[in-house]
C-alpha positions as CSV (number, residue, x, y, z in Angstrom):
1,M,-31.3,-28.6,-3.4
2,A,-32.3,-27.5,-6.9
3,K,-30.4,-29.1,-9.9
4,K,-28.8,-26.8,-12.4
5,S,-30.1,-27.0,-15.9
6,E,-27.8,-28.3,-18.6
7,A,-27.5,-24.7,-20.0
8,E,-25.9,-23.5,-16.7
9,L,-23.4,-26.3,-16.5
10,P,-19.9,-25.5,-17.9
11,E,-18.7,-27.4,-20.8
12,A,-16.4,-30.3,-20.0
13,T,-13.4,-30.0,-22.3
14,N,-10.4,-32.2,-22.3
15,G,-7.2,-30.2,-22.4
16,F,-6.4,-26.5,-22.7
17,S,-8.0,-24.2,-25.3
18,I,-6.3,-20.8,-25.8
19,G,-9.4,-19.4,-27.4
20,N,-11.5,-20.2,-24.3
21,F,-8.8,-18.8,-22.1
22,I,-8.7,-15.5,-24.0
23,Q,-12.5,-15.3,-24.0
24,G,-12.5,-15.8,-20.2
25,I,-9.9,-13.1,-19.7
26,R,-12.0,-10.7,-21.8
27,E,-15.2,-11.5,-19.8
28,E,-13.5,-11.0,-16.5
29,L,-11.9,-7.7,-17.6
30,E,-15.3,-6.4,-18.6
31,K,-16.5,-6.9,-15.0
32,V,-13.7,-4.8,-13.6
33,V,-14.7,-1.3,-12.3
34,W,-11.7,0.9,-13.3
35,P,-11.0,3.9,-11.0
36,S,-11.0,7.4,-12.4
37,R,-7.8,9.4,-12.8
38,K,-8.9,11.7,-9.9
39,Q,-9.5,8.7,-7.6
40,I,-6.1,7.2,-8.5
41,V,-4.3,10.5,-7.8
42,S,-6.0,11.2,-4.5
43,E,-5.5,7.6,-3.2
44,S,-1.9,7.6,-4.3
45,A,-1.3,10.9,-2.5
46,A,-2.9,9.4,0.7
47,V,-0.7,6.4,0.5
48,L,2.4,8.4,0.1
49,L,1.5,10.7,2.9
50,M,0.9,7.8,5.3
51,V,4.2,6.2,4.3
52,A,6.0,9.5,5.0
53,L,4.3,9.9,8.3
54,S,5.0,6.3,9.3
55,A,8.7,6.6,8.3
56,S,9.0,9.8,10.3
57,L,7.5,8.3,13.4
58,I,9.8,5.2,13.2
59,Y,12.8,7.5,12.7
60,L,11.9,9.6,15.7
61,V,11.2,6.6,18.0
62,D,14.5,4.9,16.8
63,G,16.4,8.1,17.7
64,L,14.7,8.2,21.1
65,F,15.7,4.6,21.9
66,G,19.2,5.2,20.6
67,W,19.6,8.3,22.8
68,A,18.1,6.3,25.8
69,A,20.5,3.4,25.2
70,K,23.5,5.8,25.1
71,Q,22.4,7.3,28.5
72,V,22.1,3.8,30.1
73,F,25.2,2.3,28.6
């Protein structure tokens, strides 16, 4: 197994440094691939459609079981 050079090793610091924390946040946010407005709208519409379809199906199945229970009891 190859050893890491000293340049690749993270600095060992004692305690918390707000400066390093903020710098780390900025570095991570630069790596994020932000979606376009069109992609957000289309995916949100797809999610809302699937929720509406699922809710409708559950409502219909619940009504069917309620009707069947009334017939039996």
